[in-house]
All heavy atoms as an XYZ file, in Angstrom:
719
protein
N      12.320     19.337    -31.814
C      11.101     19.556    -32.477
C      10.716     20.924    -32.396
O      10.246     21.503    -33.403
C      10.106     18.551    -31.867
C       8.735     18.952    -32.301
S       7.373     17.860    -31.877
C       7.935     17.037    -30.471
N      10.658     21.554    -31.166
C      10.209     22.911    -31.103
C      11.239     23.889    -31.429
O      12.405     23.615    -31.398
C       9.864     23.163    -29.596
S       8.476     22.222    -28.937
N      10.831     25.095    -32.004
C      11.684     26.018    -32.460
C      12.320     26.590    -31.143
O      11.803     26.469    -30.005
C      10.997     27.154    -33.190
O      10.046     27.709    -32.424
C      10.514     26.520    -34.575
N      13.371     27.354    -31.261
C      14.089     27.968    -30.102
C      13.513     29.314    -29.746
O      14.201     30.220    -29.151
C      15.478     28.104    -30.440
O      15.730     28.864    -31.503
N      12.196     29.623    -29.887
C      11.633     30.892    -29.619
C      10.866     30.828    -28.298
O       9.807     30.966    -28.121
C      10.609     31.293    -30.685
C       9.503     30.237    -30.940
O       9.688     29.054    -30.495
O       8.657     30.544    -31.752
N      11.766     30.610    -27.309
C      11.297     30.575    -25.822
C      11.100     31.811    -25.166
O      11.778     32.835    -25.639
C      12.270     29.683    -24.969
C      12.193     28.385    -25.401
C      13.113     27.835    -26.250
C      11.328     27.381    -24.862
C      13.215     26.515    -26.655
C      11.323     26.042    -25.218
C      12.184     25.545    -26.146
N      10.139     31.972    -24.341
C       9.841     33.364    -23.798
C       9.994     33.265    -22.208
O       9.809     32.256    -21.669
C       8.386     33.774    -24.102
C       8.136     33.929    -25.453
N       8.503     34.969    -26.176
C       7.515     33.194    -26.398
C       8.074     34.927    -27.428
N       7.487     33.737    -27.580
N      10.480     34.435    -21.622
C      10.713     34.359    -20.203
C       9.396     33.955    -19.294
O       9.644     33.331    -18.282
C      11.108     35.792    -19.841
C      11.556     36.379    -21.014
C      10.823     35.681    -22.164
N       8.289     34.229    -19.909
C       7.067     33.847    -19.101
C       6.808     32.402    -18.950
O       6.203     31.868    -18.089
C       5.904     34.647    -19.725
O       5.637     34.273    -21.027
N       7.278     31.707    -19.970
C       7.180     30.167    -20.076
C       8.383     29.471    -20.494
O       8.341     29.090    -21.705
C       5.880     29.740    -20.717
O       6.009     30.265    -22.120
N       9.365     29.621    -19.739
C      10.734     29.153    -20.337
C      10.885     27.646    -20.772
O      11.766     27.186    -21.503
C      11.861     29.453    -19.169
C      10.897     29.496    -17.948
C       9.643     29.889    -18.427
N       9.901     26.858    -20.269
C       9.925     25.409    -20.526
C       9.105     24.928    -21.810
O       9.131     23.917    -22.298
C       9.382     24.527    -19.295
N       8.419     25.944    -22.387
C       7.635     25.738    -23.518
C       7.881     26.645    -24.644
O       7.877     27.928    -24.419
C       6.121     25.706    -23.182
O       5.954     24.975    -21.945
C       5.303     25.261    -24.262
N       7.908     26.089    -25.934
C       8.217     27.108    -27.115
C       6.904     27.759    -27.430
O       5.848     27.288    -26.978
C       8.833     26.383    -28.202
S       7.518     25.240    -29.072
N       7.059     28.861    -28.211
C       5.793     29.565    -28.670
C       4.873     28.758    -29.434
O       3.598     28.940    -29.228
C       6.288     30.751    -29.519
N       5.260     27.911    -30.192
C       4.367     26.977    -31.015
C       3.641     26.156    -30.035
O       2.247     26.075    -30.114
C       5.090     26.007    -31.890
O       5.871     26.877    -32.777
C       4.202     25.196    -32.781
N       4.229     25.542    -29.034
C       3.418     24.708    -28.065
C       2.534     25.477    -27.284
O       1.499     25.040    -26.717
C       4.442     23.832    -27.296
S       5.226     22.524    -28.317
N       2.820     26.814    -26.995
C       2.060     27.635    -26.270
C       0.754     27.933    -26.896
O      -0.325     28.450    -26.311
C       2.677     29.002    -25.966
C       3.611     28.855    -24.714
O       3.386     28.043    -23.742
N       4.682     29.582    -24.623
N       0.765     27.720    -28.293
C      -0.387     28.210    -29.078
C      -1.298     26.933    -29.368
O      -2.213     26.995    -30.150
C      -0.037     28.797    -30.422
C       0.651     29.998    -30.281
C       1.049     30.658    -31.501
C       2.006     31.781    -31.355
N       2.547     32.397    -32.683
N      -1.025     25.822    -28.665
C      -2.016     24.574    -28.988
C      -3.379     24.799    -28.567
O      -3.616     25.437    -27.551
C      -1.397     23.439    -28.113
C      -0.079     22.835    -28.610
C       0.503     21.931    -27.469
C      -0.319     21.890    -29.876
N      -4.242     24.423    -29.498
C      -5.759     24.599    -29.367
C      -6.289     23.337    -29.490
O      -5.842     22.363    -30.273
C      -6.193     25.774    -30.229
C      -6.078     25.437    -31.696
C      -5.753     27.026    -29.880
C      -6.789     26.286    -32.696
N      -7.641     23.251    -28.929
C      -8.338     21.900    -29.291
C      -8.554     21.701    -30.718
O      -8.811     22.616    -31.473
C      -9.729     22.018    -28.537
C      -9.605     22.167    -27.066
C      -9.014     20.856    -26.494
O      -9.308     19.697    -26.861
O      -8.230     21.134    -25.426
N      -8.347     20.462    -31.211
C      -8.368     20.103    -32.629
C      -9.766     20.107    -32.977
O     -10.668     19.522    -32.346
C      -7.665     18.762    -32.846
N     -10.085     20.617    -34.265
C     -11.389     20.532    -34.718
C     -11.481     19.714    -36.043
O     -12.381     19.015    -36.297
C     -12.012     21.996    -35.126
O     -11.020     22.545    -35.968
C     -12.122     22.719    -33.762
N     -10.453     19.871    -36.939
C     -10.325     19.037    -38.081
C      -8.987     18.581    -38.424
O      -8.125     19.553    -38.570
C     -10.928     19.924    -39.281
C     -11.025     19.186    -40.544
O     -11.258     17.890    -40.501
O     -10.845     19.809    -41.579
N      -8.617     17.331    -38.278
C      -7.398     16.898    -38.477
C      -7.210     16.123    -39.836
O      -8.214     15.340    -40.078
C      -6.900     16.035    -37.409
C      -6.941     16.738    -36.105
C      -5.480     15.377    -37.674
C      -6.696     16.011    -34.924
N      -6.301     16.414    -40.718
C      -6.227     15.851    -42.049
C      -5.835     14.338    -41.951
O      -5.376     14.008    -40.933
C      -5.198     16.547    -42.915
O      -3.859     16.174    -42.510
N      -6.256     13.522    -42.860
C      -5.975     12.255    -42.998
C      -4.364     11.837    -42.904
O      -3.954     10.875    -42.410
C      -6.628     11.475    -44.246
C      -8.014     11.405    -44.133
O      -8.567     11.483    -43.121
N      -8.674     11.343    -45.269
N      -3.643     12.714    -43.520
C      -2.176     12.577    -43.502
C      -1.564     12.763    -42.171
O      -0.740     11.938    -41.694
C      -1.536     13.686    -44.465
C      -1.748     13.424    -45.961
C      -1.153     14.490    -46.775
O      -1.236     15.710    -46.305
N      -0.621     14.176    -47.874
N      -2.122     13.729    -41.374
C      -1.626     13.851    -39.918
C      -2.214     12.791    -39.105
O      -1.337     12.235    -38.314
C      -2.154     15.253    -39.383
C      -1.913     15.299    -37.949
C      -1.491     16.313    -40.208
N      -3.374     12.274    -39.318
C      -3.829     11.057    -38.547
C      -3.055      9.847    -38.784
O      -2.739      9.120    -37.871
C      -5.270     10.833    -38.966
C      -6.379     11.765    -38.409
C      -7.791     11.467    -39.080
C      -6.368     11.772    -36.926
N      -2.608      9.606    -40.128
C      -1.730      8.530    -40.399
C      -0.403      8.717    -39.736
O       0.103      7.647    -39.261
C      -1.446      8.402    -41.973
N       0.217      9.832    -39.668
C       1.488     10.023    -39.015
C       1.379      9.872    -37.452
O       2.167      9.181    -36.858
C       1.900     11.471    -39.260
N       0.227     10.266    -36.912
C      -0.105     10.085    -35.580
C      -0.267      8.583    -35.093
O       0.379      8.114    -34.227
C      -1.210     10.782    -34.964
C      -1.607     10.401    -33.587
C      -0.985     12.331    -34.927
N      -0.874      7.829    -36.062
C      -1.026      6.380    -35.959
C       0.328      5.750    -35.884
O       0.608      4.756    -35.073
C      -1.987      5.858    -36.957
C      -2.317      4.422    -36.661
O      -2.632      4.161    -35.544
O      -2.231      3.579    -37.747
N       1.208      6.148    -36.861
C       2.505      5.568    -36.905
C       3.355      5.866    -35.702
O       4.096      5.036    -35.131
C       3.255      6.150    -38.155
C       4.624      5.596    -38.404
C       5.403      6.162    -39.578
O       4.644      6.502    -40.502
O       6.473      6.301    -39.513
N       3.231      7.114    -35.142
C       3.835      7.450    -34.025
C       3.480      6.661    -32.746
O       4.252      6.452    -31.941
C       3.667      9.091    -33.763
N       2.212      6.329    -32.782
C       1.703      5.677    -31.618
C       2.146      4.095    -31.597
O       1.980      3.377    -30.653
C       0.151      5.695    -31.349
C      -0.196      7.084    -31.049
C      -1.627      7.228    -30.893
N      -1.905      6.669    -29.686
C      -3.247      6.235    -29.223
N      -4.152      6.464    -30.188
N      -3.490      5.745    -28.131
N       2.678      3.689    -32.802
C       3.178      2.367    -32.859
C       2.151      1.226    -32.537
O       2.412      0.246    -31.974
N       0.868      1.551    -33.088
C      -0.211      0.357    -32.886
C      -0.906      0.458    -31.529
O      -1.671     -0.397    -31.201
N      -0.577      1.492    -30.714
C      -1.181      1.496    -29.401
C      -2.635      1.867    -29.612
O      -3.032      2.802    -30.193
C      -0.463      2.669    -28.557
C      -1.229      2.846    -27.216
O      -1.881      1.993    -26.755
O      -0.899      3.854    -26.571
N      -3.477      0.959    -29.081
C      -5.116      1.267    -29.193
C      -5.645      1.968    -28.015
O      -6.775      1.932    -27.964
C      -5.699     -0.126    -29.480
C      -5.273     -0.671    -30.806
O      -5.051     -0.002    -31.645
O      -5.437     -1.964    -30.903
N      -4.777      2.509    -27.147
C      -5.383      3.136    -26.040
C      -6.097      4.311    -26.349
O      -5.889      4.932    -27.355
N      -7.115      4.653    -25.565
C      -7.978      5.793    -25.868
C      -7.196      7.110    -25.691
O      -6.608      7.387    -24.638
C      -9.214      5.643    -24.733
C     -10.201      6.795    -25.063
C     -11.514      6.554    -24.383
N     -12.455      7.508    -24.738
C     -12.797      8.455    -23.877
N     -12.309      8.415    -22.688
N     -13.681      9.433    -24.263
N      -7.506      8.018    -26.666
C      -6.946      9.364    -26.514
C      -8.059     10.264    -25.877
O      -9.222     10.286    -26.415
C      -6.525      9.965    -27.971
C      -6.187     11.305    -27.928
C      -5.538      8.967    -28.544
N      -7.630     11.001    -24.939
C      -8.697     11.698    -24.130
C      -8.878     13.206    -24.671
O      -9.852     13.810    -24.516
C      -8.245     11.960    -22.768
C      -7.982     10.501    -22.015
C      -8.265     10.471    -20.705
C      -8.051      9.298    -19.961
N      -8.715      8.042    -20.426
N      -7.907     13.585    -25.570
C      -7.920     14.884    -26.227
C      -6.937     15.193    -27.226
O      -5.797     14.593    -27.082
N      -7.247     15.899    -28.198
C      -6.195     16.234    -29.262
C      -6.183     17.844    -29.228
O      -7.063     18.534    -29.246
C      -6.898     15.829    -30.653
C      -6.957     14.382    -30.858
C      -7.949     13.653    -30.198
C      -6.335     13.609    -31.749
N      -7.806     12.314    -30.826
C      -6.790     12.439    -31.747
C      -5.314     13.914    -32.679
C      -6.245     11.312    -32.424
C      -4.764     12.946    -33.492
C      -5.293     11.603    -33.360
N      -4.848     18.321    -29.418
C      -4.597     19.682    -29.553
C      -3.762     19.888    -30.662
O      -2.840     19.150    -30.895
C      -3.988     20.242    -28.296
C      -5.062     20.197    -27.096
C      -4.387     20.610    -25.770
N      -4.197     22.031    -25.817
C      -3.364     22.619    -24.995
N      -2.752     22.035    -24.120
N      -3.202     23.949    -25.085
N      -3.823     20.905    -31.440
C      -2.878     21.181    -32.531
C      -2.365     22.557    -32.615
O      -3.068     23.530    -32.048
C      -3.597     21.012    -33.971
O      -4.822     21.728    -34.158
C      -4.029     19.445    -33.957
N      -1.332     22.752    -33.385
C      -0.722     24.086    -33.599
C      -0.045     23.946    -34.856
O       0.296     22.847    -35.372
C       0.210     24.574    -32.429
O       0.600     25.803    -32.636
N       0.425     24.858    -35.524
C       1.140     25.085    -36.710
C       2.415     25.896    -36.590
O       2.326     27.022    -35.917
C       0.441     25.597    -37.944
C      -0.767     24.795    -38.183
C      -1.546     25.289    -39.272
N      -0.940     25.242    -40.600
C      -1.270     24.175    -41.328
N      -2.098     23.167    -41.023
N      -0.796     24.136    -42.541
N       3.475     25.635    -37.159
C       4.724     26.538    -37.168
C       4.994     26.707    -38.703
O       4.231     26.186    -39.575
C       5.799     26.158    -36.324
C       6.455     24.850    -36.739
O       6.292     24.284    -37.809
O       7.219     24.343    -35.784
N       6.116     27.238    -39.033
C       6.501     27.398    -40.436
C       6.593     26.026    -41.189
O       6.308     26.054    -42.412
C       7.754     28.149    -40.570
N       7.040     25.019    -40.560
C       7.288     23.766    -41.164
C       6.457     22.598    -40.794
O       6.411     21.547    -41.525
C       8.893     23.334    -40.929
C       9.725     24.309    -41.644
C      11.196     24.036    -41.421
N      11.439     22.685    -41.380
C      12.294     22.018    -40.530
N      12.880     22.680    -39.669
N      12.472     20.707    -40.485
N       5.771     22.690    -39.777
C       5.070     21.404    -39.264
C       3.649     21.713    -38.651
O       3.350     22.879    -38.387
C       5.860     20.980    -37.996
C       7.222     20.605    -38.229
N       8.289     21.423    -37.992
C       7.714     19.471    -38.689
C       9.391     20.866    -38.288
N       9.107     19.651    -38.803
N       2.879     20.701    -38.669
C       1.746     20.644    -37.789
C       2.055     19.931    -36.492
O       2.623     18.833    -36.666
C       0.533     19.886    -38.601
C      -0.606     19.716    -37.587
C       0.089     20.532    -39.881
N       1.832     20.489    -35.463
C       2.101     20.008    -34.116
C       0.858     19.292    -33.571
O      -0.184     20.039    -33.454
C       2.703     20.967    -33.176
C       3.925     21.716    -33.771
C       3.212     20.335    -31.897
C       5.122     20.852    -34.256
N       0.887     18.100    -33.188
C      -0.302     17.439    -32.647
C       0.173     16.996    -31.221
O       1.095     16.350    -31.026
C      -0.759     16.300    -33.442
C      -1.975     15.648    -32.843
C      -1.117     16.716    -34.847
N      -0.815     17.373    -30.244
C      -0.473     16.796    -28.831
C      -1.712     15.940    -28.390
O      -2.772     16.384    -28.535
C      -0.380     17.989    -27.826
C      -0.204     17.498    -26.413
C      -0.116     18.725    -25.467
O      -1.167     19.376    -25.445
N       0.822     18.812    -24.629
N      -1.381     14.764    -28.150
C      -2.425     13.766    -27.621
C      -2.422     13.627    -26.099
O      -1.381     13.444    -25.673
C      -2.139     12.415    -28.230
C      -2.064     12.209    -29.730
C      -1.633     10.836    -30.103
C      -3.361     12.679    -30.425
N      -3.555     13.809    -25.618
C      -3.557     13.611    -24.047
C      -4.004     12.235    -23.931
O      -5.061     11.780    -24.348
C      -4.799     14.567    -23.516
C      -4.943     14.471    -22.088
O      -4.291     13.632    -21.411
O      -5.837     15.087    -21.448
N      -3.073     11.338    -23.251
C      -3.285     10.039    -23.023
C      -3.706      9.655    -21.665
O      -3.775      8.556    -21.205
C      -1.992      9.188    -23.377
C      -1.457      9.567    -24.746
C      -0.079      8.807    -25.043
C      -2.411      9.103    -25.920
N      -4.023     10.658    -20.883
C      -4.631     10.480    -19.511
C      -3.540     10.583    -18.497
O      -2.352     10.671    -18.779
N      -3.908     10.798    -17.234
C      -3.122     11.286    -16.104
C      -2.284     12.442    -16.576
O      -2.778     13.501    -16.819
C      -2.256     10.037    -15.583
C      -3.209      8.994    -15.149
C      -3.801      8.031    -15.744
C      -3.473      8.693    -13.788
N      -4.457      7.243    -15.034
C      -4.277      7.681    -13.745
C      -3.022      9.384    -12.489
C      -4.875      7.134    -12.514
C      -3.511      8.771    -11.373
C      -4.325      7.734    -11.376
N      -0.963     12.260    -16.610
C      -0.009     13.342    -17.040
C       0.592     12.991    -18.282
O       1.625     13.591    -18.657
C       0.903     13.613    -15.984
O       1.762     12.468    -15.811
C       0.262     14.168    -14.707
N       0.200     11.904    -19.029
C       0.946     11.572    -20.235
C       0.429     12.256    -21.343
O      -0.815     12.403    -21.691
C       0.712      9.979    -20.415
C       1.237      9.159    -19.232
C       0.951      7.798    -19.430
N      -0.542      7.489    -19.399
C      -1.145      6.736    -20.318
N      -0.550      6.024    -21.168
N      -2.538      6.657    -20.284
N       1.468     12.643    -22.250
C       1.171     13.314    -23.511
C       2.115     12.805    -24.549
O       3.247     12.648    -24.215
C       1.236     14.872    -23.219
C       0.161     15.452    -22.381
C       0.192     16.960    -22.363
N       1.654     17.487    -22.187
C       2.269     17.621    -21.038
N       1.838     17.251    -19.973
N       3.610     18.078    -21.112
N       1.522     12.806    -25.752
C       2.403     12.439    -26.909
C       2.314     13.609    -27.860
O       1.297     14.022    -28.288
C       2.047     11.171    -27.599
C       2.839     10.625    -28.795
C       4.205     10.116    -28.309
C       2.147      9.694    -29.499
N       3.520     14.151    -28.281
C       3.604     15.280    -29.194
C       4.261     14.846    -30.448
O       5.316     14.255    -30.463
C       4.446     16.564    -28.598
C       4.498     17.643    -29.520
C       3.795     16.992    -27.260
N       3.519     15.069    -31.581
C       4.169     14.612    -32.852
C       4.189     15.827    -33.806
O       3.260     16.646    -33.905
C       3.136     13.638    -33.481
C       3.635     13.178    -34.804
C       2.939     12.471    -32.546
N       5.297     15.964    -34.484
C       5.507     17.106    -35.497
C       5.469     16.430    -36.857
O       6.229     15.477    -37.181
C       6.804     17.732    -35.248
N       4.534     16.902    -37.720
C       4.373     16.344    -38.990
C       4.622     17.474    -40.069
O       3.958     18.509    -39.994
C       2.834     15.830    -39.194
C       2.687     15.254    -40.607
C       2.570     14.791    -38.089
N       5.490     17.236    -40.898
C       5.826     18.360    -41.956
C       4.522     18.614    -42.766
O       3.722     17.693    -42.934
C       6.818     17.812    -42.823
C       7.514     16.580    -42.040
C       6.406     16.159    -41.121
N       4.324     19.856    -43.155
C       3.192     20.094    -43.965
C       3.223     19.314    -45.166
O       4.177     19.257    -45.938
C       3.209     21.745    -44.384
C       3.092     22.619    -43.196
N       2.020     22.683    -42.378
C       4.018     23.423    -42.600
C       2.133     23.642    -41.518
N       3.414     24.033    -41.616
N       2.047     18.790    -45.543
C       1.971     17.851    -46.725
C       2.475     16.516    -46.545
O       2.482     15.740    -47.420
N       3.006     16.254    -45.427
C       3.697     14.899    -45.114
C       2.879     14.028    -44.480
O       1.936     14.385    -43.806
N       3.083     12.742    -44.430
C       2.342     11.677    -43.953
C       3.074     11.002    -42.822
O       2.584      9.864    -42.322
N       4.374     11.270    -42.424
C       5.131     10.591    -41.538
C       5.652     11.630    -40.449
O       5.874     12.712    -40.725
C       6.377      9.949    -42.203
C       5.937      8.901    -43.284
C       7.194      8.111    -43.779
O       8.366      8.418    -43.186
O       7.113      7.483    -44.739
N       5.689     11.179    -39.225
C       6.139     12.051    -38.223
C       7.633     12.337    -38.367
O       8.515     11.427    -38.668
C       5.887     11.282    -36.853
C       5.825      9.828    -37.358
C       5.327      9.802    -38.724
N       7.993     13.656    -38.155
C       9.447     14.041    -38.142
C      10.017     14.071    -36.898
O      11.256     13.685    -36.690
C       9.598     15.326    -38.798
C      10.937     15.846    -38.916
C      11.051     17.163    -39.721
O      10.611     17.132    -40.897
O      11.602     18.009    -39.096
N       9.263     14.244    -35.746
C       9.667     14.226    -34.450
C       8.546     13.722    -33.522
O       7.425     13.895    -33.843
C      10.110     15.595    -33.988
N       8.879     12.915    -32.589
C       7.954     12.409    -31.618
C       8.508     12.478    -30.120
O       9.758     12.072    -30.018
C       7.653     10.876    -31.815
C       7.192     10.662    -33.281
C       6.590     10.414    -30.790
C       7.166      9.138    -33.559
N       7.769     13.123    -29.276
C       8.241     13.248    -27.957
C       7.121     12.788    -26.878
O       5.923     13.252    -27.124
C       8.684     14.814    -27.523
C       9.031     14.963    -26.120
C       9.650     15.230    -28.467
N       7.492     12.002    -25.948
C       6.660     11.612    -24.969
C       6.767     12.493    -23.614
O       7.937     12.661    -23.283
C       6.724     10.083    -24.690
C       6.124      9.155    -25.493
C       6.317      7.727    -25.091
C       5.596      6.765    -25.914
N       5.716      5.335    -25.357
N       5.704     12.855    -22.981
C       5.771     13.655    -21.804
C       4.998     12.946    -20.792
O       3.909     12.392    -21.016
C       5.226     15.120    -21.988
C       5.901     15.859    -22.991
N       7.137     16.595    -22.752
C       5.523     16.215    -24.197
C       7.474     17.262    -23.954
N       6.471     17.050    -24.752
N       5.585     12.978    -19.589
C       4.729     12.362    -18.369
C       5.240     13.165    -17.208
O       6.164     13.959    -17.218
C       5.044     10.800    -18.209
O       6.239     10.652    -17.760
N       4.778     12.642    -16.050
C       5.140     13.255    -14.744
C       6.769     12.965    -14.488
O       7.269     13.629    -13.761
C       4.212     12.697    -13.585
C       4.463     13.639    -12.403
C       4.530     11.298    -13.236
C       3.428     13.357    -11.326
N       7.163     11.942    -15.135
C       8.519     11.514    -14.848
C       9.606     12.243    -15.838
O      10.675     12.014    -15.719
C       8.730      9.991    -15.027
C       7.808      9.211    -14.101
C       6.624      8.532    -14.565
C       8.054      9.324    -12.699
C       5.906      7.850    -13.732
C       7.211      8.549    -11.838
C       6.051      7.894    -12.405
N       8.997     13.036    -16.779
C       9.890     13.807    -17.588
C       9.562     13.594    -19.117
O       8.523     13.024    -19.415
N      10.495     13.975    -19.953
C      10.163     13.898    -21.377
C      11.155     12.919    -22.082
O      12.228     13.000    -21.642
C      10.287     15.291    -22.028
O       9.330     16.194    -21.560
N      10.720     12.267    -23.099
C      11.527     11.311    -23.825
C      11.420     11.535    -25.207
O      10.224     11.501    -25.856
C      11.110      9.819    -23.435
O      11.222      9.589    -22.034
C      12.158      8.869    -24.140
N      12.550     11.845    -25.978
C      12.505     12.121    -27.418
C      12.493     10.742    -27.992
O      13.491      9.951    -27.879
C      13.712     12.895    -27.744
C      13.612     13.449    -29.184
C      14.897     14.239    -29.525
C      14.509     15.572    -29.959
N      15.503     16.428    -30.341
N      11.515     10.381    -28.848
C      11.455      9.125    -29.581
C      11.957      9.196    -30.907
O      12.822      8.203    -31.331
C       9.932      8.610    -29.568
C       9.205      8.681    -28.355
C       9.842      7.319    -30.317
C       9.694      7.637    -27.324
N      11.821     10.199    -31.536
C      12.266     10.442    -32.947
C      12.533     11.891    -33.089
O      11.752     12.757    -32.760
C      11.215      9.920    -33.919
C      11.580     10.026    -35.390
C      10.617      9.510    -36.345
C      11.059      9.612    -37.671
N      10.123      9.096    -38.650
N      13.515     12.262    -33.917
C      13.818     13.561    -34.296
C      14.815     14.208    -33.451
O      15.298     14.842    -32.841
């Protein structure tokens, strides 16, 4: 999902994910893609962060504790292209 533009200062995170900021306005298409990525999970989201790269809108959902869901949605698309779950136990690529 992430581009291969890693930096020595943060080798575990790509430049796009380093630029995640608190979400202020999320389009309906991205919300639909995130809903699909969550698979009907009605759990409360504690925070939303977004970023953009050349091809995607990246959305990171804070699901509490150390759990995060990262979804990459192509610009103008309504379906997730890549989904990754992160937790204290590691990362799991769901799609993409």
